[in-house]
N, C-alpha and C positions, 0 to 999 in steps of 0.2 A: 471449492475445496478449502477446508481450514488447515492451515499449516500448524503442525505441532512438532515437538522434538523428534518424534519418529520420522516424520517427513524430512526434517533437517538432516538427519543421519543419512537417509537415502540420497538426498540431493548432494551432500558432501562426498559420499562414497563414489557417486557417479558423475561428479563435476557438473551438475545441472544448475543452470542459472534460471532464476524464477522472476517473472514479472508480476506485479501486483496492480490491480485496478482499484483506484481510490479517487473519488470525486471531490475530495476536500474534507472539511470538518463534518461531523456527524449530521448537522442540520442540512447540509447540501448532499452529502454522500447518500444518506438514507432516503432522499427524495428521488434520486436519479439511479442510474445503473441498471443492472439486469433485473433486479427485483424491487422496483420502486415501492416505497412505503415500509419495507422490511428493515428492521434495525440490525444491520450487520457491520457497521463501522467499527465498533469496539473489537469484535472478533478479528476483523481484517487487520487492524492496527496491532493486535497481539501477535498475529502471524508475521506481520511486517517486521516487528521488533526482533523476532527470532531470526528472520532472514538477514536483518542488518547485523546482528551479532555474528552470524555465520560468515557473512561477507567480510567482516573485520579480520577473520582468521584466514581468509583466502583471497582470491582475486577481488579487486575493488569493482563495485557495480555502480551504475548510475541510475537516474530516474528520469522519467519524462511525463508530461501531462498534456492531455488533450482537452480543450474546453471550447465549446461552441460560444461564439461571441455574444449570443443572446442569453447565455446561461448565467452563472453566478458571478459576483464581482471578482475580476481577475486578481486584484491586489490582495483580497481576502484569501483566496485560494493559494496564491504565491506565498504569502506570509505564513500560512498554515504549514505548507510543505517545508519551508526553510526554517521556521522557528520551532515547530513542534515535532517534525518527523526527521529532520536531517541529523 
């Protein structure tokens, strides 16, 4: 599901908290996930930004990441979440 302003209104009215699955920067995210090989990173980040803006107006939300130890470089993924998405 792609988050857009209409969904944000629904979430805010109903006090729904939303989780977003993102496996890191585009080069990693688009290789993994539910639809490997499909380019969905940019659309996911656009929705995430809308959710972040909404969260700033309401209750604070956190994030979590799950990474298999044989997957992508942990430091790269961590820095992406902290430097680019926080």
